[in-house]
N, C-alpha and C positions, 0 to 999 in steps of 0.2 A: 210620450208626453215630451213638453220643453224644460232643459234644462239650465240655468245659468250659475256660473261656477266661478269664485274670484277668488284666485291664489296669487301669492305677492312675491315668492322668490323661488330658486331654482327647489330647494326640496319640497315646496308646494307643487310646483310646477311636475316632479315626480310622481307624488301622491295623487293629484289631480287627474292624471293621465290615467293609472292603475284605476281608479275610482270610476271614472268613463268606461274604461274596458267592463269593469266589473257591471255598470248599470246599463250596458247595452247587452249583457246575458241577461238580465232581468225584463230589459224593456227595448228589443230588438229595433222597435221605431222611435229609438230616442234622439232627440235634437238637442244638440249643445251650444251654448255661446258663453262666451267665459274670458276672463281676465287671467292670463298664463304665461305659458312659454312652449318652446320648439316641442316638447313631449306631447302635451296636450293637443296642440295644433294635428301632431302626427296622428292622432286617434280621429279626429273630424271635428265638424264646426267650425263655428267662425271665432275667430280671436279679435277682440275689440281693442286689447292693450296687452304689449310683450311686459313681464316681470321688471325689466331691464329700465323702464321707466321709472319705476318706483322703488329704487334700490336704495333706500337711504338709512342711514345707520347713524344711531346714537343720538342723544338729546339734541346737540347743536346745530348737526346737519337736519335734522327735520325741523328745528325752528326757522333755520336759514331757506329751508325748501316749503314752508308751510303754506304758503298762497299758490302754488304749484300743485301740493298735495290735496287742498282744499276742491280748487278746481277740478281735479280728477275725481274725487269723491261727488261733487255736482255733477259732472258727466256721467257718472257710473249710475246714479240714481234715475236720471233722465233715460238711462238705455235701459235701465231695468224695467220701467215702465212701458217703453216701446215694443221691448220684446215678452211681458207680458208672461214669465217663465211659471209653469207647476208648480217649480221647487227651486227657491234659491238656496244655493250651497256655496257657505264661506269657509274656507280652508285655511287655517292657522292666520297670519299676519293681523293679529287683533287689533294694530292702530288704524285699519283701514276698517275692516271687515265690523267690527264692533259700531264703528259709525253706520255703515252701512245695515246691519242687522237693528240698530234702533230705529232707523227710519222705516225700514222695510213691514214691520209687523202693522203700523198704524197705517199702513197705505195698503193692506191687504195682502200682502206678500208671506207666504207659509217660508220659515228660514231652518234650516238645516245647517249646524256649525260641525266641521268635521277637523279635528285636533284643537281642543281648547286652548282659549288665549292662558297664559300663563299666570292666572289669577294665584295660584296658589306658591306662586314666588313673590308677588309683589302686588298692591292695591287690591286686596280682597274686596273691595269696595264695589268691585265690577261685578261680582257675583250677582248682586242685585238688580245690575241692567242686564246680566245674562238671562236670570230667570224671569224676568217681564217681557224681553223679546227675542229671544231662542227659543223656538218651538221644540227642536231636537237637537242635544248635543251629541256626539261620538266622540270619545277619549281614547287614547292610544297607550296612557300609563295608568297600571294600577293603581296608584296611590294618589292618582286624581281624579279616579271616581271616588275613593276613600272622602277625599276631601270635599268634594261635592256633596256627599252624603253628611256632612254633617252641617251643612245649610239648606236640607230637606230640599235637594233638588235632583230628580232622576235625570242620571244619564246613563248613557252605553257605553260598557267597555268592550270594543271590538280588537285588541290585538294592535301590536305595532306595524305600520305596512311596511317597514324598512324590511321585514322578515320575508316578508312576499317580493318585495323588488330584490334582493338579493338572491332568493332562491330563483327568481325567473331570469335572471340577468346568466347570457352564456360566456364563459369567461376564456379568454384567448391563452393560448398553450406559452410556457413559459420561453420555449425558443422564440415561437412567432413574436412575442412582446418584446424579447431582448434585439430581435433582428430587426423589428421595426423601429426601434428608438436607439439602435446603435449601442447597445449598454454592454458591459463588460461582464465577468461569472463572478464579481464581487457580491455579498449578500446587500440587499437593496433597504435603504431606510426610509420612508416615505414622508414627504412634508406636505400636510393639507392647511396652508395659511388662510382659508376662508374664501369667500366669496364675492367681495365688495372691495373695490380698489382702498377705500379707508382703511379698511382691517387687514388688507393684504399688505401694502406699506407700513402698517405699525408693527405687522410679524414678522414678515419673509428674512428682513436682515437680520434680526436676531437668530432667527432660525439656522440662515446659512453661517450665521459666524462661528459654528462647532463644526464645520465640515473638517476642516485641517486636523482636528483631533482625532478623528476617526477615519484613518486612511485605507482600514480594511474593508470599509462601505463607500458604496455609491449612494448618491442621494439624489432623489426624483421628487419634482416639484409636481403636484396635481393641479393641473392648471383648471379654471373654474369655467365652465360654460358662459356665464355673462360677461367674460374678459377676452380680449384677443391675445394673440401668444405675444405679440410685439411689447405688451404692457408688462410682461416678465423680464424681456430681456436685460433691462438695467441691472437687476438684482442677482443675474447668474455671472457670475466674477472669477468662478473657481473651476479648478478641473475636478471630475468627479461630479459634477451637479448636471441634470438634466431637467428638461421640461415636457412634461405629457398631458395633452389636453382631453378632455372629455373622457378618461378613461380610467376614474379614480377607482373604481370596483376590481379592474385588470390589476391595479396597481396594488391594491392592498392585500389581494390573492397571493401576492407574490413576494410582499413587504417582511422583513424581521422585525420591524419595528415602526415606530411612526411617531412625530410631531404634530400636533393637532389643534389647531385654534377652537376653541370651544364653541358647541354650537350641535347640530344635528351629525355630524361627520366625527364626533366621539363616540357617538352610538355604533355607528357605520363600522368604524374602526374596529369597535369591541366584537360586533356579530361577526367578523371576518377571521376573530381569535388573534388580532394583532397587538403585543404591547405595546401602551401609548403613553405618552405626557400629553396634558391638556395644557395649553398656553391660553393666556387673554392678555390683553392690554388696551386700554381706551384713552381718551384724552383724559387730562388730570380731571377737568370739572365733569366730565361725563361718568367719570369714575366716582367721584367724591358724591354726586347726585345717587349713583346706583347703588354704593354703600349705604345710603340714607332709605332707599327705597325697598330694595331685595331684601327679603329677610329668609337665607336659607344659608344651610351650613358648606353645600357646595355647590360649585356653578356646571357641573357637567353632569350630561345625562346617565351614563354611568355611576357615577357617584350617587347622584339622588334615586336612582332606581333601587340601588343596592342599599342605601342606608349607611353606607359605609365609605373610607377612602380605599376604593379599588385601586384608582388610577392617580397619580399624583399630579395636582394642579398648581401651574405658576403662574398667579395672578399679578399684573401691575409691575409693582419692582421686585419681585421676585422672578418675573419673567427675564433674565439676564442670561450671558453666555454662561458665566460660570455655573449657575445652578442648572441651566439645561444641560450642560457637557456633564454634571453628576448625576440627573436624572436619567438622561440617558445611557450612562454605562452601566446603571443600576439594571434598567429594565432587557439588557444584553446580556445579563448574567443568566443561567440556566435555572437555578432556583428560583429566584424573583419571578421569572417567565412562567414556571409552574405554577405558583401560586395564583398570578392573575389568569391562567388559562382556567384554573376552576372557578374563579370568581365569573369568568365569563359565560360559562358552561350554567351556572345558577341564573345569571342575568336574563338568559334566552329563555328559561323557562318560565320567569315571572312576566314575561312581554306577551305569554298568551299563543304561541305558536302563531300557524300561517292563519290567510285568510281574513284581515283585516278589511282589505277593498272589500270582498264579495259579502263580508257581514253588512258593512254599511250601506251597499248598494242596496241588498234586499231589504234594509229595515227601511232606506229611503222610498223607495219601489213600493213596497207594502203599505206604507203611511199613506202616500199617493191614492192607491188602490181602494183603499178604506175609505176614502173621502169624495169616490167618483160618487 
């Protein structure tokens, strides 16, 4: 059978690739065409567009690139018609994918949505659109299923795919990692500033401003696969700061603590049991808009899932050198670390264990077989 997948960023590429591998277990003759990235390309099939072409962040940037986005959506629709897949699989990326889903069903395509849009965070009115146009929804967070239940919309909770991704990753040895990147023996503090240029520029300078206050540690920046190493060079001005490209999991496995930009990386860090401070800053206009749209007590996935402040969140004006220094000092304290570890173990239990990709693939393929 033929599968058309649409993923819009690095995390979507990761989860899309693992889903494709799982689909092949269920359907060895599966054919793939997709909008994704390098990881999906490694699995096989035809890539129509790389997610780097659609890496727009924030309300203002989306508005500035609206014409390009609309052209990409138009092209995607034409390509789906030409390919005529048995299953259209949207992966996260709600701004793009909900528009495709809304178009797809009236045009005769069955839509599967893997990793729900964050309707539980803002614009809950989109549930009406999802109920009308998404045939099958697969959610990865337990509270999201509970949210949809209140709208009488049946979804499948499959567990979180990050658990599988981490379990499948073969970690480098500490000595090999240190030798490869010319590191010394000091404990490591990981810096995860995000994946898009705009957020990295906003986050990294402040994150690195505290390096001199922690001379007993070495700081390592996790370079995103969507960026070139040279992009980070202007930010690395101090001794004890290193850049590691495309090895975030290896880095986290060896880190004592982490400074993490809000997003999927906050959950990845927690699953590696690394104490973290969550950071976020956007433009003043985007922040004011978000404050009025997003109705949540927390911004990090860790706190949202646990429904309590497990990790400190430094948002907008609170994200500054003094607060960052203070909060990093706290998570280097042994007692605070022990409390965080216990919460991390509870977090993993709530996520439902391994097998998200396999469960989703089985549900998708079986639904297709039922309609043959």
